[in-house]
Every structure is written in C-alpha cells, then in structure tokens.
N, CA, C and O atoms as a MOPAC input file, in Angstrom:
PM7 MOZYME 1SCF
protein

 N      0.84900 1    -1.16300 1     0.00000 1
 C      0.00000 1     0.00000 1     0.00000 1
 C      0.89900 1     1.23200 1     0.00000 1
 O      1.93500 1     1.25200 1     0.66400 1
 N      0.49600 1     2.26800 1    -0.75300 1
 C      1.30200 1     3.48200 1    -0.84900 1
 C      1.25100 1     4.25400 1     0.46300 1
 O      0.19500 1     4.38700 1     1.08200 1
 N      2.39200 1     4.75000 1     0.86800 1
 C      2.47000 1     5.49300 1     2.11900 1
 C      1.80100 1     6.85800 1     2.00200 1
 O      1.33600 1     7.40600 1     3.00100 1
 N      1.74700 1     7.40800 1     0.79700 1
 C      1.18000 1     8.73400 1     0.58000 1
 C     -0.25500 1     8.67200 1     0.04400 1
 O     -0.71100 1     9.61900 1    -0.59700 1
 N     -0.95100 1     7.59900 1     0.29200 1
 C     -2.32200 1     7.46100 1    -0.20500 1
 C     -3.19100 1     8.57500 1     0.37300 1
 O     -3.16900 1     8.83600 1     1.57600 1
 N     -3.95500 1     9.22600 1    -0.49900 1
 C     -4.82100 1    10.32100 1    -0.06500 1
 C     -6.08500 1     9.75900 1     0.56600 1
 O     -6.72300 1     8.86300 1     0.01400 1
 N     -6.43200 1    10.28400 1     1.70500 1
 C     -7.61900 1     9.82800 1     2.42800 1
 C     -8.86200 1    10.42500 1     1.77600 1
 O     -8.91800 1    11.63300 1     1.54600 1
 N     -9.85600 1     9.59700 1     1.47600 1
 C    -11.05800 1    10.05300 1     0.79500 1
 C    -12.19700 1    10.35700 1     1.74500 1
 O    -13.15300 1    11.03000 1     1.35900 1
 N    -12.12400 1     9.88600 1     2.96100 1
 C    -13.18400 1    10.11900 1     3.93500 1
 C    -12.59200 1    10.73400 1     5.19200 1
 O    -11.47000 1    10.42000 1     5.59000 1
 N    -13.36500 1    11.61200 1     5.80500 1
 C    -12.92600 1    12.28200 1     7.01900 1
 C    -14.00100 1    12.08000 1     8.07600 1
 O    -15.14500 1    12.49000 1     7.87700 1
 N    -13.65500 1    11.45600 1     9.19200 1
 C    -14.65900 1    11.18500 1    10.22200 1
 C    -15.12300 1    12.46100 1    10.92800 1
 O    -14.34900 1    13.39700 1    11.12600 1
 N    -16.38700 1    12.47400 1    11.29400 1
 C    -16.95500 1    13.53900 1    12.11200 1
 C    -17.59500 1    12.85300 1    13.31600 1
 O    -18.34000 1    11.88500 1    13.16900 1
 N    -17.29800 1    13.36000 1    14.48900 1
 C    -17.82900 1    12.76300 1    15.70500 1
 C    -18.73600 1    13.77400 1    16.39000 1
 O    -18.39700 1    14.95300 1    16.48400 1
 N    -19.90200 1    13.31100 1    16.87600 1
 C    -20.83500 1    14.18300 1    17.58600 1
 C    -21.33900 1    13.47800 1    18.83200 1
 O    -21.43400 1    12.25100 1    18.87500 1
 N    -21.65200 1    14.25600 1    19.82200 1
 C    -22.31200 1    13.75100 1    21.02000 1
 C    -23.74400 1    14.25900 1    20.96400 1
 O    -23.98200 1    15.46600 1    20.93800 1
 N    -24.68700 1    13.34000 1    20.94400 1
 C    -26.09600 1    13.70300 1    20.84000 1
 C    -26.89300 1    13.06900 1    21.97000 1
 O    -26.55700 1    11.98200 1    22.44000 1
 N    -27.95000 1    13.75000 1    22.40700 1
 C    -28.82400 1    13.14400 1    23.40900 1
 C    -29.50900 1    11.90500 1    22.82500 1
 O    -29.69600 1    11.78800 1    21.61400 1
 N    -29.86900 1    11.00400 1    23.70100 1
 C    -30.50600 1     9.75100 1    23.28800 1
 C    -31.77200 1    10.00600 1    22.47600 1
 O    -32.05500 1     9.27100 1    21.52900 1
 N    -32.54000 1    11.04100 1    22.83600 1
 C    -33.77200 1    11.35400 1    22.11100 1
 C    -33.48100 1    11.76000 1    20.67000 1
 O    -34.23700 1    11.40700 1    19.76500 1
 N    -32.39000 1    12.49900 1    20.44600 1
 C    -32.01100 1    12.88800 1    19.08200 1
 C    -31.62900 1    11.66000 1    18.26200 1
 O    -32.02900 1    11.52600 1    17.10500 1
 N    -30.86000 1    10.77400 1    18.86600 1
 C    -30.45800 1     9.53600 1    18.18000 1
 C    -31.69400 1     8.71500 1    17.81900 1
 O    -31.77800 1     8.15700 1    16.72500 1
 N    -32.64300 1     8.64600 1    18.73300 1
 C    -33.86000 1     7.85400 1    18.48100 1
 C    -34.63500 1     8.40900 1    17.29400 1
 O    -35.09600 1     7.64300 1    16.44700 1
 N    -34.78500 1     9.71400 1    17.21900 1
 C    -35.55000 1    10.29200 1    16.11800 1
 C    -34.79800 1    10.15400 1    14.79300 1
 O    -35.40600 1     9.90800 1    13.75200 1
 N    -33.47800 1    10.31400 1    14.83800 1
 C    -32.67000 1    10.13600 1    13.63000 1
 C    -32.76200 1     8.69800 1    13.15100 1
 O    -32.93800 1     8.44800 1    11.95900 1
 N    -32.64500 1     7.75400 1    14.07200 1
 C    -32.73800 1     6.33500 1    13.70100 1
 C    -34.10600 1     5.99800 1    13.12600 1
 O    -34.21000 1     5.24200 1    12.16100 1
 N    -35.14800 1     6.55600 1    13.71800 1
 C    -36.49700 1     6.29200 1    13.21500 1
 C    -36.66100 1     6.83600 1    11.79300 1
 O    -37.17700 1     6.14400 1    10.91600 1
 N    -36.22300 1     8.06600 1    11.57400 1
 C    -36.33800 1     8.66900 1    10.24200 1
 C    -35.46700 1     7.92900 1     9.23000 1
 O    -35.89400 1     7.69300 1     8.10000 1
 N    -34.26300 1     7.56700 1     9.62400 1
 C    -33.37600 1     6.82700 1     8.72500 1
 C    -34.00300 1     5.49000 1     8.34200 1
 O    -33.94000 1     5.07500 1     7.18500 1
 N    -34.60300 1     4.82700 1     9.31100 1
 C    -35.26900 1     3.54900 1     9.04000 1
 C    -36.42000 1     3.70500 1     8.05400 1
 O    -36.61500 1     2.86400 1     7.17700 1
 N    -37.18300 1     4.78800 1     8.20500 1
 C    -38.29400 1     5.03000 1     7.28000 1
 C    -37.79800 1     5.26200 1     5.85400 1
 O    -38.49800 1     4.95600 1     4.88900 1
 N    -36.60100 1     5.79800 1     5.72900 1
 C    -36.00500 1     6.03100 1     4.40800 1
 C    -35.19600 1     4.83200 1     3.91600 1
 O    -34.72200 1     4.81500 1     2.78100 1
 N    -35.04400 1     3.82900 1     4.78500 1
 C    -34.25400 1     2.66300 1     4.40300 1
 C    -32.76900 1     2.97200 1     4.33000 1
 O    -32.04400 1     2.38300 1     3.52800 1
 N    -32.31500 1     3.90200 1     5.17400 1
 C    -30.91800 1     4.33000 1     5.15600 1
 C    -30.27600 1     4.02700 1     6.50000 1
 O    -30.96200 1     3.82200 1     7.50100 1
 N    -28.96600 1     4.00400 1     6.50500 1
 C    -28.24900 1     3.87800 1     7.77600 1
 C    -28.24100 1     5.24000 1     8.45200 1
 O    -28.48100 1     6.26700 1     7.81700 1
 N    -27.96400 1     5.23100 1     9.74600 1
 C    -27.86600 1     6.50100 1    10.48300 1
 C    -26.81200 1     7.40400 1     9.83600 1
 O    -27.04900 1     8.59600 1     9.63600 1
 N    -25.66300 1     6.83900 1     9.51500 1
 C    -24.58400 1     7.62500 1     8.92300 1
 C    -25.01100 1     8.25500 1     7.60300 1
 O    -24.81100 1     9.45000 1     7.38500 1
 N    -25.59700 1     7.45000 1     6.72400 1
 C    -26.03900 1     7.97500 1     5.42500 1
 C    -27.10100 1     9.05500 1     5.59000 1
 O    -27.08100 1    10.07400 1     4.90000 1
 N    -28.02700 1     8.81700 1     6.51400 1
 C    -29.11100 1     9.77500 1     6.73600 1
 C    -28.57400 1    11.10900 1     7.24800 1
 O    -28.95000 1    12.16600 1     6.74200 1
 N    -27.69800 1    11.06100 1     8.24800 1
 C    -27.13800 1    12.28000 1     8.83700 1
 C    -26.26100 1    12.99800 1     7.81600 1
 O    -26.31900 1    14.22200 1     7.70100 1
 N    -25.44700 1    12.24200 1     7.07400 1
 C    -24.59100 1    12.86300 1     6.06200 1
 C    -25.42100 1    13.58900 1     5.02300 1
 O    -25.13100 1    14.73700 1     4.68400 1
 N    -26.45400 1    12.92800 1     4.51400 1
 C    -27.30300 1    13.53200 1     3.49300 1
 C    -28.00100 1    14.78700 1     4.02200 1
 O    -28.06500 1    15.80100 1     3.32800 1
 N    -28.51700 1    14.72000 1     5.23800 1
 C    -29.20200 1    15.87100 1     5.82800 1
 C    -28.23500 1    17.03700 1     6.04100 1
 O    -28.59000 1    18.18800 1     5.78900 1
 N    -27.03200 1    16.75000 1     6.49700 1
 C    -26.04600 1    17.80900 1     6.73700 1
 C    -25.60500 1    18.45700 1     5.43600 1
 O    -25.47600 1    19.67900 1     5.36300 1
 N    -25.37300 1    17.65000 1     4.41200 1
 C    -24.96100 1    18.19700 1     3.11400 1
 C    -26.08500 1    19.04100 1     2.51700 1
 O    -25.83500 1    20.12100 1     1.98100 1
 N    -27.32500 1    18.54900 1     2.60900 1
 C    -28.47400 1    19.30400 1     2.08200 1
 C    -28.59700 1    20.65300 1     2.79400 1
 O    -28.81500 1    21.67500 1     2.14300 1
 N    -28.46000 1    20.66800 1     4.11300 1
 C    -28.54800 1    21.91200 1     4.87800 1
 C    -27.40900 1    22.85800 1     4.49500 1
 O    -27.62400 1    24.06400 1     4.37300 1
 N    -26.22100 1    22.33400 1     4.30900 1
 C    -25.07800 1    23.16400 1     3.91700 1
 C    -25.29600 1    23.76500 1     2.53000 1
 O    -24.99000 1    24.93700 1     2.31100 1
 N    -25.81900 1    22.98000 1     1.59800 1
 C    -26.09300 1    23.48900 1     0.25200 1
 C    -27.12400 1    24.61600 1     0.28500 1
 O    -26.99200 1    25.60300 1    -0.43900 1
 N    -28.15100 1    24.46900 1     1.12700 1
 C    -29.17000 1    25.51700 1     1.24200 1
 C    -28.55100 1    26.82000 1     1.74500 1
 O    -28.85100 1    27.89300 1     1.22100 1
 N    -27.69700 1    26.73200 1     2.75000 1
 C    -27.04500 1    27.93200 1     3.28700 1
 C    -26.18700 1    28.58300 1     2.21200 1
 O    -26.20900 1    29.80300 1     2.05100 1
 N    -25.43400 1    27.77700 1     1.47900 1
 C    -24.57700 1    28.33100 1     0.43400 1
 C    -25.39400 1    28.98300 1    -0.67400 1
 O    -25.00400 1    30.02500 1    -1.20100 1
 N    -26.52000 1    28.38300 1    -1.02900 1
 C    -27.36400 1    28.96500 1    -2.08000 1
 C    -28.01200 1    30.27000 1    -1.61400 1
 O    -28.20600 1    31.17900 1    -2.42200 1
 N    -28.34700 1    30.37800 1    -0.33500 1
 C    -28.93800 1    31.60200 1     0.19900 1
 C    -27.95100 1    32.76300 1     0.15600 1
 O    -28.35800 1    33.92200 1     0.07300 1
 N    -26.68600 1    32.46500 1     0.21200 1
 C    -25.66000 1    33.49700 1     0.27700 1
 C    -24.86800 1    33.62800 1    -1.01500 1
 O    -23.75500 1    34.15200 1    -1.02300 1
 N    -25.44800 1    33.15000 1    -2.09900 1
 C    -24.75000 1    33.19100 1    -3.37200 1
 C    -24.73100 1    34.61500 1    -3.92100 1
 O    -25.75700 1    35.29400 1    -3.93700 1
 N    -23.58900 1    35.05100 1    -4.35800 1
 C    -23.41000 1    36.38200 1    -4.91100 1
 C    -23.76700 1    36.35900 1    -6.39000 1
 O    -23.28000 1    35.51100 1    -7.13800 1
 N    -24.61100 1    37.28300 1    -6.80900 1
 C    -24.97600 1    37.39500 1    -8.21700 1
 C    -24.18200 1    38.55200 1    -8.79500 1
 O    -24.26500 1    39.67700 1    -8.30200 1
 N    -23.42600 1    38.28100 1    -9.82300 1
 C    -22.62500 1    39.31900 1   -10.46100 1
 C    -23.20000 1    39.63600 1   -11.82800 1
 O    -23.63200 1    38.74400 1   -12.55800 1
 N    -23.20100 1    40.92600 1   -12.16600 1
 C    -23.62600 1    41.32900 1   -13.50200 1
 C    -22.95300 1    42.64600 1   -13.84900 1
 O    -22.48900 1    43.38200 1   -12.97800 1
 N    -22.91500 1    42.91300 1   -15.11700 1
 C    -22.31300 1    44.15400 1   -15.59600 1
 C    -23.21900 1    45.32900 1   -15.23100 1
 O    -24.39500 1    45.13100 1   -14.92800 1
 N    -22.68000 1    46.55000 1   -15.25700 1
 C    -23.53500 1    47.71800 1   -15.00400 1
 C    -24.70900 1    47.79800 1   -16.00200 1
 O    -25.81600 1    48.19200 1   -15.63600 1
 N    -24.45300 1    47.42500 1   -17.24100 1
 C    -25.51900 1    47.44500 1   -18.24800 1
 C    -26.57700 1    46.38900 1   -17.93500 1
 O    -27.77500 1    46.64300 1   -18.05800 1
 N    -26.12700 1    45.21400 1   -17.53400 1
 C    -27.06000 1    44.15000 1   -17.16800 1
 C    -27.90200 1    44.54000 1   -15.95800 1
 O    -29.09600 1    44.24700 1   -15.90800 1
 N    -27.27700 1    45.20200 1   -14.98000 1
 C    -28.00200 1    45.64600 1   -13.79600 1
 C    -29.03500 1    46.69900 1   -14.18300 1
 O    -30.15900 1    46.67400 1   -13.68300 1
 N    -28.66600 1    47.62600 1   -15.07100 1
 C    -29.60600 1    48.65900 1   -15.52300 1
 C    -30.79900 1    48.01300 1   -16.22100 1
 O    -31.94000 1    48.42300 1   -16.00800 1
 N    -30.54100 1    47.00700 1   -17.05000 1
 C    -31.63900 1    46.29000 1   -17.72500 1
 C    -32.52400 1    45.58400 1   -16.71200 1
 O    -33.74900 1    45.61100 1   -16.82900 1
 N    -31.91900 1    44.95900 1   -15.72800 1
 C    -32.65500 1    44.25700 1   -14.67900 1
 C    -33.55900 1    45.22000 1   -13.91800 1
 O    -34.73000 1    44.92600 1   -13.67700 1
 N    -33.00800 1    46.37100 1   -13.54100 1
 C    -33.78600 1    47.36900 1   -12.80800 1
 C    -34.91200 1    47.94300 1   -13.67700 1
 O    -35.99000 1    48.25800 1   -13.17200 1
 N    -34.66300 1    48.07700 1   -14.96600 1
 C    -35.69500 1    48.58900 1   -15.87100 1
 C    -36.87800 1    47.62300 1   -15.93200 1
 O    -38.03200 1    48.05000 1   -15.94700 1
 N    -36.59200 1    46.34000 1   -15.96600 1
 C    -37.67400 1    45.34000 1   -15.98700 1
 C    -38.45500 1    45.39600 1   -14.67700 1
 O    -39.68400 1    45.34100 1   -14.68800 1
 N    -37.76100 1    45.50400 1   -13.56200 1
 C    -38.44500 1    45.56700 1   -12.26500 1
 C    -39.26200 1    46.84400 1   -12.11900 1
 O    -40.30500 1    46.83800 1   -11.46400 1
 N    -38.80800 1    47.92700 1   -12.71400 1
 C    -39.48500 1    49.22100 1   -12.58900 1
 C    -40.57100 1    49.42500 1   -13.64100 1
 O    -41.35400 1    50.37100 1   -13.55400 1
 N    -40.62000 1    48.54800 1   -14.62200 1
 C    -41.57400 1    48.69700 1   -15.72000 1
 C    -42.99500 1    48.36200 1   -15.31100 1
 O    -43.26000 1    47.98100 1   -14.17000 1
 N    -43.91100 1    48.51400 1   -16.26900 1
 C    -45.31500 1    48.21900 1   -15.98200 1
 C    -45.53000 1    46.73900 1   -15.66600 1
 O    -44.81700 1    45.86100 1   -16.15300 1
 N    -46.51600 1    46.50600 1   -14.85000 1
 C    -46.83400 1    45.14300 1   -14.43100 1
 C    -47.86700 1    44.55900 1   -15.38800 1
 O    -48.86300 1    45.20600 1   -15.71300 1
 N    -47.62300 1    43.34700 1   -15.82800 1
 C    -48.58700 1    42.61800 1   -16.64100 1
 C    -49.14400 1    41.49500 1   -15.78200 1
 O    -48.47500 1    40.48200 1   -15.58500 1
 N    -50.36900 1    41.65900 1   -15.26400 1
 C    -50.89900 1    40.62800 1   -14.36000 1
 C    -51.07800 1    39.28900 1   -15.07700 1
 O    -51.48400 1    39.22400 1   -16.23800 1
 N    -50.76300 1    38.24300 1   -14.34700 1
 C    -50.98900 1    36.88300 1   -14.85600 1
 C    -52.43600 1    36.51800 1   -14.53500 1
 O    -52.82600 1    36.53900 1   -13.36800 1
 N    -53.24400 1    36.18200 1   -15.55200 1
 C    -54.66100 1    35.87800 1   -15.31200 1
 C    -54.87700 1    34.80200 1   -14.25600 1
 O    -55.83000 1    34.87700 1   -13.48100 1
 N    -53.99700 1    33.79700 1   -14.21900 1
 C    -54.13600 1    32.71800 1   -13.24500 1
 C    -53.97200 1    33.24500 1   -11.82300 1
 O    -54.67800 1    32.80900 1   -10.91300 1
 N    -53.04300 1    34.18100 1   -11.62800 1
 C    -52.82300 1    34.73000 1   -10.29700 1
 C    -53.97600 1    35.63800 1    -9.87700 1
 O    -54.35200 1    35.66100 1    -8.70600 1
 N    -54.54100 1    36.39000 1   -10.83300 1
 C    -55.68800 1    37.25600 1   -10.53000 1
 C    -56.86900 1    36.39800 1   -10.09600 1
 O    -57.53300 1    36.70700 1    -9.10600 1
 N    -57.13100 1    35.32000 1   -10.83500 1
 C    -58.24100 1    34.41900 1   -10.50200 1
 C    -58.02500 1    33.78800 1    -9.13500 1
 O    -58.96200 1    33.67600 1    -8.34400 1
 N    -56.80800 1    33.38100 1    -8.85700 1
 C    -56.49500 1    32.75900 1    -7.56300 1
 C    -56.71000 1    33.74700 1    -6.41800 1
 O    -57.23000 1    33.37900 1    -5.36500 1
 N    -56.31500 1    34.98700 1    -6.62200 1
 C    -56.46500 1    35.99800 1    -5.57100 1
 C    -57.93700 1    36.31800 1    -5.30700 1
 O    -58.28600 1    36.76200 1    -4.21300 1
 N    -58.79500 1    36.10000 1    -6.29300 1
 C    -60.22500 1    36.40100 1    -6.13200 1
 C    -60.99200 1    35.28100 1    -5.43100 1
 O    -62.10600 1    35.49800 1    -4.95500 1
 N    -60.40700 1    34.09400 1    -5.36600 1
 C    -61.08100 1    32.96600 1    -4.71600 1
 C    -61.18800 1    33.20700 1    -3.21600 1
 O    -60.28000 1    33.77400 1    -2.60700 1
 N    -62.29400 1    32.77900 1    -2.62300 1
 C    -62.38100 1    32.89000 1    -1.16600 1
 C    -61.42700 1    31.88300 1    -0.50300 1
 O    -61.17500 1    30.79800 1    -1.02700 1
 N    -60.92200 1    32.27100 1     0.63200 1
 C    -60.06200 1    31.36100 1     1.38600 1
 C    -60.90900 1    30.19000 1     1.87000 1
 O    -62.12100 1    30.34100 1     2.03100 1
 N    -60.31000 1    29.03800 1     2.10500 1
 C    -61.08700 1    27.86600 1     2.54900 1
 C    -61.95800 1    28.15800 1     3.76700 1
 O    -63.07000 1    27.63800 1     3.86400 1
 N    -61.47700 1    28.97500 1     4.69100 1
 C    -62.25700 1    29.27500 1     5.88700 1
 C    -63.35400 1    30.31200 1     5.61700 1
 O    -64.17300 1    30.59100 1     6.49300 1
 N    -63.37000 1    30.88100 1     4.40800 1
 C    -64.40500 1    31.84600 1     4.04600 1
 C    -65.51300 1    31.22300 1     3.19900 1
 O    -66.47300 1    31.90700 1     2.84300 1
 N    -65.39800 1    29.95100 1     2.87400 1
 C    -66.37100 1    29.31700 1     1.97700 1
 C    -67.68100 1    29.05700 1     2.71600 1
 O    -67.74200 1    29.11100 1     3.94400 1
 N    -68.72400 1    28.77500 1     1.94300 1
 C    -70.05900 1    28.50700 1     2.49500 1
 C    -70.17800 1    27.07400 1     2.99000 1
 O    -71.19900 1    26.70700 1     3.57200 1
 N    -69.14800 1    26.25500 1     2.76800 1
 C    -69.20000 1    24.86200 1     3.16200 1
 C    -69.28700 1    24.75000 1     4.67700 1
 O    -68.50900 1    25.36700 1     5.40400 1
 N    -70.21800 1    23.97700 1     5.12900 1
 C    -70.36700 1    23.73400 1     6.57000 1
 C    -70.20800 1    22.24000 1     6.77700 1
 O    -70.93900 1    21.44800 1     6.18200 1
 N    -69.27400 1    21.85600 1     7.60200 1
 C    -69.04900 1    20.43400 1     7.86400 1
 C    -70.26200 1    19.87400 1     8.60900 1
 O    -70.77600 1    20.47100 1     9.55500 1
 N    -70.69400 1    18.70800 1     8.14200 1
 C    -71.82100 1    18.04200 1     8.80200 1
 C    -71.28100 1    17.07500 1     9.84000 1
 O    -70.36800 1    16.29500 1     9.57300 1
 N    -71.85800 1    17.14200 1    11.01400 1
 C    -71.41400 1    16.27100 1    12.10900 1
 C    -72.04500 1    14.90800 1    11.99100 1
 O    -71.79300 1    14.03700 1    12.82300 1

C-alpha cells in the first residue's frame, strides 16, 4: 500500500442526546438508510441551502440597468394569479361540515 495514499473520507464525531439519536434512527429507518447515510445527506443538504442563500450574483452595469428597468416597468398581471387571488379562502367558503 502506498504510504502517501490520499484519504477520501474524514470522520466527524458528535455527542447527541438519546432522544435525538432515536428520532434520527427512526427517520433513517423510514427512508431505508443507515444513520450515517441519513445524517450525512441531511447535513450536506442543509449546507447546500445555506450556500445557495448566500450566493453572490454578479452582472455588468448594463445588465443591472436592464434588470432594474424590468423591475421598474409596468406590471402585466398573470390571469391565473388574478383568478387565484379572487377565490375565497377555505375558511371563508359557504361549506359547513356536517357532524
């Protein structure tokens, strides 16, 4: 075996309350995954969400001016959204649950 072999995995150790372990194990079981796979996937997904929330958008001054012009321009209502906004909320409907 090569002495300079690059390590592909890096262990992470955590101390968790028994209740946390129980819920993680239950959820992992429902997904058919091991605890390790479940926790790894959840941690990576959470990290990706944080990175996407903080992503920097770069554009040229001309591109920014065009973007602002579109935002400042006249609004063209989407008929589907207008119809949806006119619908009564479920709690405002005439439906009365029968006991």
